[in-house]
C-alpha positions, 0 to 999 in steps of 0.5 A: 621705457618711459617714466610712466612704466618705470614706477610700476615695474620698480614696485613689482621688482622690489616686492618680488626680490627683497635684498641684494643678489649674492654675487661673491664680490663680482660686482665690486671686482667689475667696478674696480676694473672699469676705466675711470670716467672721462671728463667732458671737454668744454671747448667744442661746445663754445667753439660751436656756439661762437661759430653759430652766433657768427654765422647768424650775425653774418647772415642777418647783416644784409637784412634791411628789416633788421636794420630798420627795426633796430633803428626804430627801436633805438629811436623809440618808435614801434613800427612794424619792423620793430615789432617783428624784431621783438616778436622774433626775439621773444619767439627764439627766447621761448623756444630756448626755454622750452628746449631747456625744460624738456632736456632737464626733464630727461635727466 
């Protein structure tokens, strides 16, 4: 279900069922028997990020457009390759921001 449908369903359920349902302590006993929540391990994320960054760096090393654009930017010249490099950086940054916002809305 989506967030649009959750609110009317919640309102309907709260109107129909006031208070909690007696379960003779079943919920409490069940919660006590559940295993503790496992903690997330962070190292696979960092290894994946470093591997991805390394693979991207290695694949871009052989591109003359990248070297030309970088040297033009450092020299203060706005050539076509420098503008292409800036647009690529801006595009990736905007895509990352968009992805972060959409992931944050799901929680």
